[in-house]
Every structure is written in C-alpha cells, then in structure tokens.
N, C-alpha and C positions, 0 to 999 in steps of 0.2 A: 492348191488349197491345203491348208494344214490339217493334220489328222485330229479329229475330235475324240476318237476312241482309239486307244493304243493297247498293245499287249501288256498284260499285268493289271489293267484297270478293273475295278469292281463295277459291274453293270447290273441293271435291273431290267427284266424283260417287260415291255409295255403292252405287247399284243401277242396273240397266238395262244396255243394250248398250254404254254409254260408261263403265262402272264403272272407277274408278281414274283417269280423266282429271281434269285440273284446268284451271280457267279463271277469267276475271274476270267478275263479274256485270255484265251490260249494262243490265238492267232488271228490276224486281220488280213483280209484280201481286199485292198483298196480299189483295185480295178473292177472287181465284181460287186463291191460295196457290201461285203459279207464278213462275218466273224465266226469263230468257233469259241463257245463259252462253256466252261467246265460245268457239267451236270445239267445242261440245258439242251433241249431239242434232241433227245436221245432217240436213235433209230436202231432197229435190229437188222443185222446183215446176215444172210445165210451164205457161209463161205465154204468152198470146196477145200478138202485137205490137200496140202502140198508137202514137199519134202521139208520145208522150213516151218510151216504153221499147221496147227491142228484144225480140222474142219469143225463145223457146228454153227450155232447161232451166236453172233458176237454183237454186243451192245456198244455203240460208240456215239460220240457227239457229231451231229450234222451242223452245217453252217446255218446261220440265222442272219437275216437282213439287218443292216445297221439302223434302218429306220425304226425297227422294233426294239431297239436298245436305248437306255438312258443311263448316263453315268450316275453312280451313287454319290451324293454330296458328302465330302469328307467330314463335315461338321455334324450333320443330322442323319445321314444315311438314306435320305429320301431322294427320289429321282430329280435330276437337275439338268438344265441345258448347259452348254459349254460356251464360254466366251474366251477371248484372248486379250492379253495385256502385255505391254512391253515394260519391263522393269527398268530402273535407273541404270543398271549395269549393261543394258542392251539386250538382255535375254527375252525371248517371246515365250510366255507361259500360258497354260490353260487355267481358266478361272471358272468356278462354279457360279452360275447366275443366281441361284437361290440364296446362297449365304455370302458370296464374294470371296470365299476361301480359295487359295491356290490349290490346284489339283496336282501340278508338277511340283516336286520338292525344290 
C-alpha cells in the first residue's frame, strides 16, 4: 500500500488532546502506523545524567497514530483525505480529495 502521509507533509491533528494543532511530519513508522509530528503530542521524560547528556526533565515529541492525522489541503489548508492519480508520464502522485490539487510536486 502506498504511503498517504510522508515525512515533510503538513498535517492536522483530528483527535486527542492536541486536536486542531498542525505541524510537519518528522518521521513515519509505517509498520506501527505511527508518526512523529513537530510540536504535537509533547511528553516530559525524566532522564538520568550520563557522561554524554545532562539529566533533568526533557520535553520531546511522542508518536501519534496515523488515524488521528489528516493532511492539510495545499490550496485551502483544511484537512483532506488523500487519493492517488497516475499522471500522463506514468508517475503515481498523491491528490487532495477536497480540492483535487496535487500534494506531491
């Protein structure tokens, strides 16, 4: 199955405590169906001091399930579903269902 959400996409959170927030996808884990989104689903980790890192409370992004994310429409910025289209030159590209715009350049 082709990936509907990829690294670098702008997404909107549809459910959970961060509902309505938008951010850029930093990483996708397709086997777990999860992604890391910048500024979304922040958790605080209490870490012990080591030779390389300082100890203390560190805030970082945790993974979020792909079902809770929607791609932002390139034209309107609203959440949209993703479809696929094969262009005349044979490339398979992602298309925003809301506006019909291409998501991939």
